[in-house]
N, C-alpha and C positions, 0 to 999 in steps of 0.2 A: 504494500500500500504506500502510495507516495506521500511525502510530507507536504502539508498545506499550511501556510503561515497565517492565514486569516480564517476565523470561524465562519465568516460570511461566505467564503468560497465553499465550505462544506455544505452549508444550507442550500446553495444554488446548484451544486453539481455532484455531490457524493452522498447518496442515500445509504450507502453501505455503512457509513459511520454511525448513523442513527440505529441501524439494525444491530451493529456491534454494541452500542450503548444499551439497547434494550436487552440483548442477550446476556451481557455481563451483569446487568442489574438483576435479571431473573435469577442468575446463579448466586449472587450475593444475598438476595432476598431469601432464597431457600436455605443458605448456610446460616443466616441470621435467625430465621425461624427455628431451625433445628437446634441452634445453640440456646436460644431462649427456652425452647421446649425442654431441653435437657436440664438446664439450670433450675427452672421453676418446678418441674416434676420431681427432680431429685431432692430439692429443698423441701418439698411437701412430704415426700416419702421418708426422708431422714427425720423431719420433725415428728412425723407419726411414730417412727421407730423409737424416738426419745420417750414416747408415752406408752411403749410396749404395744403398739398397734402395727401389725404387719400390713404391708401394702404391696400391690402388684401394679406396675406402671404399664399401661397399654397406650398406643398412639391415640386412642379415642377416649380414654378415660383412666382414672385411677381407682382400683378396687381395694377398699379398706376391709381387711379381714376381721370385721367386728360388727356386731349388731347395733341397731340404732340406740338402744338403751345403754350401751357400753361407753358412750361418749361423755366425758366430763366437760364442763364449760371451758376449763383451761386448755384441754386438748383440742377441742373444736376451734377455739379462737386462734390458737397457735398454728394448727395444721392448715386451716382454710385461710388464714390471714398472712402466712409467710410468703406465699408466691406473689401476690400483688405488691407486698412491701419490697421484696427483692427486685421485682421487675421495675418498680418506680426508682429505686436506688440505682439500678443498672442503667436505666434510661437517662437519668440526670447525670450520672458519671460519664456516660458515653457522649453526652452533649458537651460537657466541659472539655473532655478529651478532644472532641472534634473541633471545637473552637480553637483549641491550642495548636492543633496540627493540620488544620484544613489546608494551609498554604502548600504543604509538601507531602501530604498523605497519599496522593495519587489515587488509583482506583480503589485502594483499600478504604478510602473515605466513604465509598458507597456502602460497604459492609457496616461501617459504624453508623451511618445515617439510618440504615434499615433497622439496626439494633435499637436506635433511639425511637423510631416510629413504632416498631412492634412492641417494645417494652412499655412505652407510655400507653399505647393502645390496649395492651393486655391488662395493664393495671386499671385503666379507666373502664375497660370492658368487664372486668370482674366486678367492679363497683356497680356498673349499670345493669348488665345481664344477670349477675349474681343476685342483685336486689330484686329484679323483676321476676326471675325464675326460681328464687330461693335455692340457688346452687352456689357452690364455691363460697365467695365472700358473703353471700346471703346467709349462710349458716352462722357467720360471725355476728351479723346484725341480729339474728334470732337470739343468740345467747347474750347479746348486749341489750336485748329488749327494746330495740329501736322501733318506734311506731311508724305507721305508713307515711305520715307527713314528713318525718325526718328522712325516711327512705327516698321519697320523691325528691327531697332536697339533695341527697347524695347523687341521684341520677342526673339532675339538672347541672349540678356543679361539675360533675365528671365530664358531661358532654360539652359544657362551656370551656373547660380546660383544654380539651382536645381541639376545639375550634380555635381557641386563642393560640395554641401551639402552632397550628398550621399557618395562622396569620403572622405571628411573631417571627417564625423561623423560615419564612419564604426566602429571604436573602441567604440565610445560612445554608439551606438545602441546595440552592443554585450554585454555591461555591464548588460543589462536586463536579461542575463542568470543567474545572481546571485540568482534570485528567485527560480531557479530549480536545479542548480548544484553548486558544490564547486569549479569547474574549467572548463575552456573551452579550449580545445587544438586541434591541428592538423586539420584534415578534418572535425571534428565535428563542427567547427565554421560555415562552409557552410550549414551543415545539420540543425543546429539550426536556422540560418538566414532564411532558406527556411520555416521551420515550424513556426517560430515566426512572419515573415513578409510577405513573398511572397504568401504562401498558404492562410493565413487569409485574405490578401488583396483581392485575387480573390474570395474567398467564401463570404466575407462580401459585396463586391460590387455586387455580384449576388443576395444576399438576399435583399439589398436595391432596386435593380432594380425590383425584383419580388414584393416587397411591394408597389412600385409606379405604377404598372400596373393599368389601361390601359394607363396612361400617360407616354410617353417616351420622355424625353427632351434630344436632341442631345447635347445641351450646357452643361447640368449637366453631361452627360456621358463624355464629353470632359474634364471637370474640374476634374472629378474623375480619369481620366487617367494620370494626372500630376505626381502622386507619382512614376510612372514607371521611370521617369527621375532621381529619387532619387535611386530607387532600382537597376537599371542596374549597375551603378558604385559601389554601395554598395556590391552587390553580387560578382562583379569582384575583389574587394579589400579586402573583409572580410577574404578571405582565407590566405592572407599574413599578416594579423594583428597578432602581437605577442600573444603567448598564454596568457590567462587570468587566474589568480588564485584569487578567491574571499574570501574564508574563509575556516577554518579547521572544522567548525561546520557542521555536517550533515544537509542536506536540505531535507525536506519532502514536495513534491508538493501535492496540494490538489484541489479537485473540489469544487467550491463555488455555492451552490444553490441560495444564495442571489444575487450573481452577475448575474446569469441566469435570476432570477425573475425580477430584476431591468431592465435588457436589454430588456426583452420581453414586460414589461409595457411601457418602453420608445418607443419601436417600434410601439406598439399599439396606444399610444398617438400621435405619429408622423403621423401615417397613418390616424387616425380618425380626429384629430383636424385640421391638415393642409390639409386634404382631403376636409373637409367642407370649410376651409379658416378662417384665423384669421385676423380680420379687426382692423386697428388702424386709428383713425381719422374719 
């Protein structure tokens, strides 16, 4: 692939670059999702083990080897509250890290951004969908004796936080274009945002859903839909973000076979290991 010094030339003559952007972003999304899945599920299972509750992790659920009457308030609050807490800490930590290294992170910045989006989306999704469906974090609210009015407030605040995140971080997310272009100007910001985030999100979500057949979890599907609340304001505001100039050095996008191989192996392990079930305790 030839080196092109101006991003505007890409937009006018080389659609292969945007296909490469989408392809790479799909792979980074899948790796970020699987990383978050492993972190949150293991933290939940380990916290359950601390209360002598065996757990089996599947890709579609966690099976706690205990009856409903065996839960103590402390165990329920810890087990069902640890994953949203860790995902929030992870998302905020990755945001700070990305702001620090955005100028020279290269394509790895896309992985960090997806971790930010998925972690914050998972945390807010647990608050929203867990409250509505009385699953996950909804069990914490039950043991905290939170009434319907307060639960509705939790849902509204969580949704507003995601919308605000998409609005406030529009410029930050567009920094990831520095791995492909020397500048990002005009309407090309929207085109890049679509190829870097919206299209990969839809493709990767479809891939995950296909990998998880025949099990279809409505709760997981609902959690995966939470980034939409980030993307809607992001797409709306990224067009008015001031033009970005990254570097005068020509950028040469490239396809990584190693990234593809790692992602495929991770998906295979995800489907096989967590299809059989990983037991702790």
